[in-house]
N, C-alpha and C positions, 0 to 999 in steps of 0.2 A: 644656361645662365645668360647667354647673349640675348636670347628672346626676351627673358624677363627684364634685363637691363634696357633693351630697346623700348619695351612697353612702358616701363616706368618713366623713361625720359620723354617719350611721346606724350603720355598723359600729363606729365608735369609741364611740358612746353605749352600744351593747349590750355591748361588751367592757369598758368602764370600769365599767358598772353591775354586770356579773357579777364582775369582779375586785375592785372597790373599793367598790361600793355607791354610786357617785357618777356624776352626769352629766358629760359632756365639759366643759361650761362651768364646773362646780365644780372639775374637775381643772385647767382653765386658770387659774382664780383662784389655786389653790395654786401653780401654775407661775409666774405673774406675781409674786405676793407673795414666792415663794422667790427669784426672780431680782432683783426690783427693791426688795424690802422693806427697811425699812419704807416703806410707800407710802400715799398718801392714797386715800380712796375715789374721789374724782373722777378721779385718774389711773388707778386700777385699772379703773374703768368705761370710760374712754377706751381703755385697752390691750386690753380684752376685747370692746369694741364693744357694750356694753349701756347702757341708761339708768340713771341714778343710783338710782331707786327699786327697779328690778329687781336691780341690783347689791347694794344695801343688804340686800334680803331674802335673797339668796344668802349674803352675808357673815354675816348674823345666824345662819343655819343652820350655817355652818362654825365660827362662834364657839361655838355651842351644842354642836357635835360635838367641841369641844376641839382643832380643827386650826388656827384662826386666833385671834389675840388683838388687842384694841385697845390701843394705847399712847397716852397723853396727849401732846398737843402743848403743850409748855411755853410757847410763844409765843402760842397762841390757844386759849383754854379751850373754844371751840365746836367745835374740830377735833380729829381724832385720826389716828393712823397705824395701819396694819394690818401685822402681822408673823406669821410662822409660830410656833406653839408647838413644843415638842420632838416631840410626836406629829405635828404638821403637817409638820415637817422629814422625819420618817421616811416619812410618806405621800408627800410630794413626791419623795423618792428612789425609792420604788417606782413611782410614776407616771412619773417621768422615764425610768427603766430600761425600763418597758413601752413607752413612746412610742418610744424609740430602737429597741427590738426590732421594734415594729410598722412603723416607717419602713423598717427593713432588709428586712423581708418584702415590703413594698409596692414598694420600688424594685427588688427582685430580679425583678420582672415584666419589666423592661427588659433588653435585652442590655447587657453591660458597656460596650460602646463608645458607647452612647446615653445613659448615665446622666448624665455630666457636662453634656452638651448640654441634657438635660431639666431638670436642676437650674438651669442658667443661664437657661433659658426661664422656669422657675417663678419665679425671682428677678425677672426682667423683668416678668412678668405681675403679680406681687405689688406691685412698684413702681408699675406703671400703675394697678392697682386702688386703691392708696392715693391716688394723684393724682386719680383719678376721684371717690373718696369725698370728698376734700378739696374739690374743685370743687363737688360736689353740696351739701355742707354749707354752703359759702360762698354758693351760690345761694339756699339756704333761708334763711340768715341775712339776706341782702340783701332777700329778699321780705318777711321779718318786719319788718325795719327800715323798708322802704317802706310797710308797712301800719301803722306806728306801734307795732310790738311792741317788747318789751324787747331791749336789746342782749345779745349772748352774753357770758357770764362769761369774763373773761380773766385771772383771778387765777392767778399762776404757782404751780406745785406746789413746796412746800418739803419736803424730807425730811432728817431729821437723819442724820448720818453715824455709824452704830453699827457697831463692829468687834468681831467675836468674836476674842479674842486667840489662841485655839488654831487657829482657821481661818486667821488671818493668818500665823501661824508655819508652818503646813502649806503654804500658798500660797507663802510665801517660799522654803521648802525646794524645792518643786517647780519654781518659776521658776529658782532657782539651778542646780538640776540640769539643766534644759533649756538654760539659757544656757551651761553648761559642757559640754554635749553628752553628759552622762551620764544613764543612767536613774535616776529617783528611787527612793528606798528603797521596797521592796515592788513595784517594777515590773520587776525584773530577771528 
């Protein structure tokens, strides 16, 4: 599994670097901010699996590139949220389309009758890996506490609810069409 994981990451890094001039982890940042944003740096780092200082450096680069912006936290002047800029949303769309195409090519290596089973197994392995990571993290925190180290931060993430009115209307139309069993405009 480690060999497969390394091959997938290396190929994705080369592909994303060639197509977008970005590493896979930078593309993942745009993906997480695109899906979850506005998002705190702490939550972003947790979602992509990097420490806060490394995540901060990558975010600073993406801010300088005009793809991510910092938004003030009105309730805490020491904190901020991350959101995609218009250029970031366009890049996120390109990356998302490429990732979907890449996944289709990758899964096509399996016979059609095995794909659903493989995806189910992949989901189970992902769940197990998350549980194992959680256990290992808890073990490390327990060792730090026993050694007199500082307790882990438990501050909950707060994200404001920001709604793009045009996007909300589009989503409303699409959901209405799906619930009515009709194709949405532009999908006929």
